[in-house]
PyMOL commands that place a pseudoatom at each C-alpha (Angstrom):
pseudoatom trace, name=CA, resn=MET, resi=1, chain=A, elem=C, hetatm=0, pos=[7.603, 20.994, -203.945]
pseudoatom trace, name=CA, resn=LYS, resi=2, chain=A, elem=C, hetatm=0, pos=[7.327, 17.512, -201.645]
pseudoatom trace, name=CA, resn=ILE, resi=3, chain=A, elem=C, hetatm=0, pos=[4.050, 17.792, -199.177]
pseudoatom trace, name=CA, resn=GLY, resi=4, chain=A, elem=C, hetatm=0, pos=[6.276, 17.284, -195.543]
pseudoatom trace, name=CA, resn=LYS, resi=5, chain=A, elem=C, hetatm=0, pos=[9.775, 19.040, -196.420]
pseudoatom trace, name=CA, resn=ILE, resi=6, chain=A, elem=C, hetatm=0, pos=[10.414, 22.476, -195.788]
pseudoatom trace, name=CA, resn=TYR, resi=7, chain=A, elem=C, hetatm=0, pos=[11.557, 25.282, -198.414]
pseudoatom trace, name=CA, resn=ASP, resi=8, chain=A, elem=C, hetatm=0, pos=[12.883, 28.833, -199.394]
pseudoatom trace, name=CA, resn=VAL, resi=9, chain=A, elem=C, hetatm=0, pos=[10.977, 30.338, -202.024]
pseudoatom trace, name=CA, resn=ALA, resi=10, chain=A, elem=C, hetatm=0, pos=[11.422, 33.543, -203.976]
pseudoatom trace, name=CA, resn=PHE, resi=11, chain=A, elem=C, hetatm=0, pos=[7.801, 34.192, -206.344]
pseudoatom trace, name=CA, resn=THR, resi=12, chain=A, elem=C, hetatm=0, pos=[5.915, 36.990, -208.282]
pseudoatom trace, name=CA, resn=THR, resi=13, chain=A, elem=C, hetatm=0, pos=[2.691, 38.840, -206.412]
pseudoatom trace, name=CA, resn=GLY, resi=14, chain=A, elem=C, hetatm=0, pos=[2.070, 40.994, -208.499]
pseudoatom trace, name=CA, resn=ARG, resi=15, chain=A, elem=C, hetatm=0, pos=[3.665, 42.510, -211.616]
pseudoatom trace, name=CA, resn=TYR, resi=16, chain=A, elem=C, hetatm=0, pos=[6.886, 44.260, -210.431]
pseudoatom trace, name=CA, resn=GLU, resi=17, chain=A, elem=C, hetatm=0, pos=[6.702, 42.484, -206.404]
pseudoatom trace, name=CA, resn=ILE, resi=18, chain=A, elem=C, hetatm=0, pos=[8.490, 39.281, -206.070]
pseudoatom trace, name=CA, resn=GLU, resi=19, chain=A, elem=C, hetatm=0, pos=[8.008, 37.823, -201.691]
pseudoatom trace, name=CA, resn=TYR, resi=20, chain=A, elem=C, hetatm=0, pos=[10.533, 35.127, -200.343]
pseudoatom trace, name=CA, resn=GLU, resi=21, chain=A, elem=C, hetatm=0, pos=[9.611, 33.331, -197.676]
pseudoatom trace, name=CA, resn=ARG, resi=22, chain=A, elem=C, hetatm=0, pos=[11.810, 31.078, -195.967]
pseudoatom trace, name=CA, resn=GLY, resi=23, chain=A, elem=C, hetatm=0, pos=[12.083, 27.768, -194.336]
pseudoatom trace, name=CA, resn=VAL, resi=24, chain=A, elem=C, hetatm=0, pos=[8.208, 27.089, -194.617]
pseudoatom trace, name=CA, resn=LYS, resi=25, chain=A, elem=C, hetatm=0, pos=[6.836, 24.052, -195.024]
pseudoatom trace, name=CA, resn=CYS, resi=26, chain=A, elem=C, hetatm=0, pos=[4.280, 22.706, -197.849]
pseudoatom trace, name=CA, resn=ILE, resi=27, chain=A, elem=C, hetatm=0, pos=[1.400, 20.788, -196.938]
pseudoatom trace, name=CA, resn=LYS, resi=28, chain=A, elem=C, hetatm=0, pos=[-0.831, 20.426, -199.940]
pseudoatom trace, name=CA, resn=ILE, resi=29, chain=A, elem=C, hetatm=0, pos=[-0.553, 20.259, -203.615]
pseudoatom trace, name=CA, resn=THR, resi=30, chain=A, elem=C, hetatm=0, pos=[-2.924, 21.809, -206.051]
pseudoatom trace, name=CA, resn=PRO, resi=31, chain=A, elem=C, hetatm=0, pos=[-3.436, 20.849, -210.033]
pseudoatom trace, name=CA, resn=GLN, resi=32, chain=A, elem=C, hetatm=0, pos=[-2.237, 25.568, -209.577]
pseudoatom trace, name=CA, resn=SER, resi=33, chain=A, elem=C, hetatm=0, pos=[-0.853, 25.752, -206.741]
pseudoatom trace, name=CA, resn=TYR, resi=34, chain=A, elem=C, hetatm=0, pos=[1.194, 24.922, -203.314]
pseudoatom trace, name=CA, resn=ARG, resi=35, chain=A, elem=C, hetatm=0, pos=[-0.304, 25.024, -199.525]
pseudoatom trace, name=CA, resn=VAL, resi=36, chain=A, elem=C, hetatm=0, pos=[2.502, 26.333, -197.361]
pseudoatom trace, name=CA, resn=GLU, resi=37, chain=A, elem=C, hetatm=0, pos=[3.000, 26.747, -193.605]
pseudoatom trace, name=CA, resn=ARG, resi=38, chain=A, elem=C, hetatm=0, pos=[5.064, 29.378, -191.971]
pseudoatom trace, name=CA, resn=GLU, resi=39, chain=A, elem=C, hetatm=0, pos=[7.059, 28.337, -189.232]
pseudoatom trace, name=CA, resn=ASP, resi=40, chain=A, elem=C, hetatm=0, pos=[4.262, 30.199, -186.984]
pseudoatom trace, name=CA, resn=GLY, resi=41, chain=A, elem=C, hetatm=0, pos=[1.197, 28.268, -188.097]
pseudoatom trace, name=CA, resn=THR, resi=42, chain=A, elem=C, hetatm=0, pos=[-0.060, 30.616, -190.018]
pseudoatom trace, name=CA, resn=THR, resi=43, chain=A, elem=C, hetatm=0, pos=[-0.729, 29.222, -194.270]
pseudoatom trace, name=CA, resn=ARG, resi=44, chain=A, elem=C, hetatm=0, pos=[-0.382, 31.136, -197.213]
pseudoatom trace, name=CA, resn=LEU, resi=45, chain=A, elem=C, hetatm=0, pos=[-1.054, 29.991, -201.042]
pseudoatom trace, name=CA, resn=ILE, resi=46, chain=A, elem=C, hetatm=0, pos=[1.787, 30.589, -204.144]
pseudoatom trace, name=CA, resn=GLY, resi=47, chain=A, elem=C, hetatm=0, pos=[0.982, 29.740, -207.624]
pseudoatom trace, name=CA, resn=LEU, resi=48, chain=A, elem=C, hetatm=0, pos=[2.709, 27.171, -209.311]
pseudoatom trace, name=CA, resn=ASP, resi=49, chain=A, elem=C, hetatm=0, pos=[4.051, 29.873, -212.353]
pseudoatom trace, name=CA, resn=CYS, resi=50, chain=A, elem=C, hetatm=0, pos=[5.214, 32.228, -209.677]
pseudoatom trace, name=CA, resn=ILE, resi=51, chain=A, elem=C, hetatm=0, pos=[7.892, 30.229, -208.569]
pseudoatom trace, name=CA, resn=MET, resi=52, chain=A, elem=C, hetatm=0, pos=[11.409, 32.159, -209.155]
pseudoatom trace, name=CA, resn=GLU, resi=53, chain=A, elem=C, hetatm=0, pos=[13.380, 30.362, -206.948]
pseudoatom trace, name=CA, resn=LEU, resi=54, chain=A, elem=C, hetatm=0, pos=[13.078, 27.651, -204.793]
pseudoatom trace, name=CA, resn=LYS, resi=55, chain=A, elem=C, hetatm=0, pos=[15.121, 25.840, -202.567]
pseudoatom trace, name=CA, resn=GLU, resi=56, chain=A, elem=C, hetatm=0, pos=[15.302, 22.799, -200.193]
pseudoatom trace, name=CA, resn=VAL, resi=57, chain=A, elem=C, hetatm=0, pos=[16.474, 23.469, -197.063]
pseudoatom trace, name=CA, resn=VAL, resi=58, chain=A, elem=C, hetatm=0, pos=[18.110, 19.896, -195.871]
pseudoatom trace, name=CA, resn=GLY, resi=59, chain=A, elem=C, hetatm=0, pos=[19.151, 19.884, -191.735]
pseudoatom trace, name=CA, resn=PHE, resi=60, chain=A, elem=C, hetatm=0, pos=[16.801, 22.926, -190.711]
pseudoatom trace, name=CA, resn=THR, resi=61, chain=A, elem=C, hetatm=0, pos=[15.589, 22.622, -187.300]
pseudoatom trace, name=CA, resn=SER, resi=62, chain=A, elem=C, hetatm=0, pos=[12.268, 24.619, -186.167]
pseudoatom trace, name=CA, resn=PRO, resi=63, chain=A, elem=C, hetatm=0, pos=[12.314, 27.015, -182.782]
pseudoatom trace, name=CA, resn=ARG, resi=64, chain=A, elem=C, hetatm=0, pos=[9.380, 25.914, -182.095]
pseudoatom trace, name=CA, resn=VAL, resi=65, chain=A, elem=C, hetatm=0, pos=[10.231, 21.882, -181.512]
pseudoatom trace, name=CA, resn=GLY, resi=66, chain=A, elem=C, hetatm=0, pos=[12.298, 21.423, -178.290]
pseudoatom trace, name=CA, resn=ALA, resi=67, chain=A, elem=C, hetatm=0, pos=[12.975, 24.525, -177.386]
pseudoatom trace, name=CA, resn=LYS, resi=68, chain=A, elem=C, hetatm=0, pos=[12.651, 25.129, -173.410]
pseudoatom trace, name=CA, resn=GLU, resi=69, chain=A, elem=C, hetatm=0, pos=[12.239, 28.538, -172.550]
for i in range(1, 69): cmd.bond("trace and resi %d" % i, "trace and resi %d" % (i + 1))
show_as sticks, trace
zoom trace
């Protein structure tokens, strides 16, 4: 992952659990994990060794940016 880029991530959270995060932005890299930010502004820590699939999202536009209601 690179800081500022948007990703779809599949990762393990337990022995038999897999979680998915779609459209998260990497905001911090540590030696053992990544800190990602969701669209709603909440953050989550994802361990480097837990990531099963990582796909960079190209051309992603956040609904928060430029939304007119």
